[in-house]
C-alpha positions in Angstrom: 51.6 -40.2 -46.6 51.8 -37.0 -48.7 52.3 -36.9 -52.5 54.2 -33.9 -53.9 53.9 -33.1 -57.6 55.7 -30.3 -59.0 55.4 -28.8 -62.6 58.4 -27.3 -64.0 58.9 -25.3 -67.5 62.5 -24.8 -68.6 64.2 -22.6 -71.1 64.7 -25.2 -74.0 68.4 -24.1 -74.0 68.8 -24.9 -70.3 67.1 -28.4 -70.3 70.2 -30.2 -70.3 71.5 -28.4 -67.5 68.5 -29.1 -65.2 68.9 -32.9 -66.2 72.4 -32.8 -65.1 71.7 -31.1 -62.0 68.7 -33.7 -61.4 70.7 -36.6 -62.1 73.7 -35.6 -59.6 71.0 -35.0 -57.0 68.3 -37.5 -57.3 69.8 -40.2 -55.0 70.3 -37.5 -52.2 66.7 -36.3 -52.5 65.3 -40.0 -52.5 67.3 -40.6 -49.4 66.5 -37.6 -47.4 64.7 -38.7 -44.3 60.6 -39.0 -44.9 61.0 -39.3 -48.8 59.7 -42.9 -49.9 59.6 -42.4 -53.7 60.8 -39.9 -56.3 60.2 -39.9 -60.2 60.6 -37.5 -62.8 58.5 -37.1 -66.1 58.8 -35.3 -69.3 56.0 -34.0 -71.2 55.9 -35.9 -74.7 54.9 -32.8 -76.7 56.6 -30.0 -74.8 59.7 -31.4 -73.8 61.1 -28.5 -71.8 58.1 -29.4 -69.4 59.0 -31.7 -66.5 57.2 -33.0 -63.3 58.6 -34.6 -60.3 56.2 -36.9 -57.9 57.6 -37.6 -54.6 56.0 -39.6 -51.7 56.6 -38.2 -48.1 55.7 -39.6 -44.6 54.2 -36.1 -43.9 54.2 -32.6 -44.4 56.6 -32.0 -41.8 59.0 -34.2 -43.6 58.6 -32.4 -46.9 59.0 -29.1 -45.1 62.1 -30.3 -43.2 63.5 -31.1 -46.9 62.4 -27.8 -48.3 64.2 -26.0 -45.4 67.3 -28.3 -46.1 70.8 -27.3 -47.3 70.2 -29.8 -50.1 67.0 -28.4 -51.3 68.7 -24.9 -51.3 71.7 -26.3 -53.2 69.3 -28.1 -55.8 66.9 -25.2 -56.3 69.6 -22.3 -56.5 70.8 -24.1 -59.7 67.3 -25.0 -61.0 65.4 -21.9 -60.3 67.3 -19.7 -63.0 66.6 -22.2 -65.8 62.8 -21.7 -65.7 61.0 -20.1 -68.3 57.7 -20.0 -66.3 56.8 -19.9 -62.6 56.8 -23.5 -61.3 53.5 -25.0 -59.9 53.1 -27.5 -56.9 50.6 -29.4 -55.2 50.6 -31.6 -52.2 47.8 -34.1 -52.6 46.5 -37.3 -50.9 46.7 -40.7 -52.9 42.8 -42.0 -52.9 43.6 -45.1 -55.3 46.3 -47.2 -56.5 45.8 -49.7 -59.2 48.6 -52.1 -60.4 
C-alpha cells in the first residue's frame, strides 16, 4: 500500500471554488481503481491550506490515476487556484493505532 499526501495552498478568494470542485469529484476519485481511502484536511490556522490523504494499492495505481482523464479534469480546475506550489509525498505507513 502507498499513502499519498498532498499539501495545497490556495488564494483565499478561491477556497470555495476548490471545495466545490473537490465535492463534485471526491466520490469519483475514491472509486478510481486502486484507491482505497480519501480524506481532505484543512489547516486550523491557515484556512486556505489543505491536505489530501489517499491510500493506493500500488504506485502503478496512483500513476494510472495521475494520467487519467479524471485527474486531468480535476487538476485543470484546481491548479489555477493555487497561491503556492503544491507539495506531494508518497509514503509507506509504518504504524497505525486505533
